[in-house]
N, C-alpha and C positions, 0 to 999 in steps of 0.2 A: 722638282722645283729648280729653277734657274738661279744663278747667283744674283742677277738683277732683281728677281722677284723677292728673294730672301732679304736683300739689302733694302729694297723699298718697304717691305713689311716691317723690318727692324726700325727704319727711320720713322715710319708712321707710328709705331709703338712708342718710340721716344718722344715724338711730337705730342702724342696723347698724354704721356706722363707730364711733359712740360706744360701743356695746356691745362691739365687737371690740377697739378700741384705747384706750378710755377718752377722757375729755374732752380731755386734753393731746394725744393722738394725733389726735383729730378737728380740734382747732384748728391743729395743725401741718399736717395734710393740706389744710385750707382755705387756710392761708397759702401753702403751696407751690403749690397750684393757682392761686391769685390771682397770685402772683409769676410763674409760668410763662406765664400768659396776658397779663399787662399790662406786664411789665418789658422794657426794651430790652436789646440785646446788651451794651452798656456796663455796665448795672446787673448783668447776670449775671456778667460778668468781675469787677466790683468786689466782689460778694458772695463769689465763690470766693476772691479774694485775701484778703478779710477773714477768711474761714473758715480759710484755711490760714495766716494770720498774716503774710502778705507786706505789707510797708510799714507795719506798726504798730509794729515795734520791740520788741514785748513778746509774752509768751505769754498775756496775760490773756484775749483772745477765746476761745482754745482751753480755757483753764482754766474760764472761765465756762460754756462749752458742756458741758464734762465734769461740772461741778458740777450744772448743770441736769439732765443725763441721770441722775445718781445720785439727785437729789431726786425726779424723776418716776418712776424705777424703784421707789424705796421707797414712794411714794404708791400706785402701781399694785399693788405687793405687798400693802400694807395693805388695799386695796380688795378684792382677790381672796381674801385670807384671811378677811376679814369675811364675804364672800358664801359662802365654803365653810363657815364656822362656822354661818351661818344655815341652809344646806342640811342640814348634819349634824343640827342641832337638829330640823329638820322631819322628817327621816327617823326620828329617835328617837321623835318624837311619833306618827308613823304606825305604827311597830312596836308601841308601847304600845297604840294604839287597835285594831290588828289582834288583838293578844293578848287584849285585853278582850272583843272581839266573839267570838273563838273560844271563850273560856272561858264566855261567856254561852250560846253555842250548845250546847256539850257538857255544860254543867252542872258542871264541875269545873275546878280549876286545871290549866294546862298543865304538863307536865314538860319541863324544858329539859335539854339535853345536859350542862351543867355539874352538874346535880343528879343525873343518872343515873350519871355516871362514864364514862370513856372505854372503848370496847370493847377486849377483849384483842387484842394484836397477833398477827396470824397470819403465821407465817413461810412464805414461798413459796419453793420450791426454785428455783435458778437455771434459766434456760431450757436445754433440752437442746441439745447440739451437733448440728449437722446431720450426717446420715450421708453418707459418701462414696458417690457413685453409681458403680457399676461399669459400664463401657461394655461392652456385649455386641457380639460380632462377628457 
């Protein structure tokens, strides 16, 4: 494997992480991976104690982490809603273009279901009950 192949594969992997989890999730994943590979056992215990609030005497570390979670969640929600709105707008543009091309091909305006009116409701009878089978001797 060449260096350029390895580099492009690594960058594609990072792009996938950023696309899947956003930039905050990607930074968190890189930070966790770095901590796992380079931290000592004592540093691991110290981080767990700080995260659980042992020895700090306050609830501020947990409160800050909770606030950070809420902020990142709202940012991610905003990002995904913005992307969804862009996609919806693109779909609407494609529908308009398709309709324009169809009308150009057939030489008249298309009739849409809303203009025609709903078809009459057809009442279907309920399904028939199964007949009892008589056992023959």
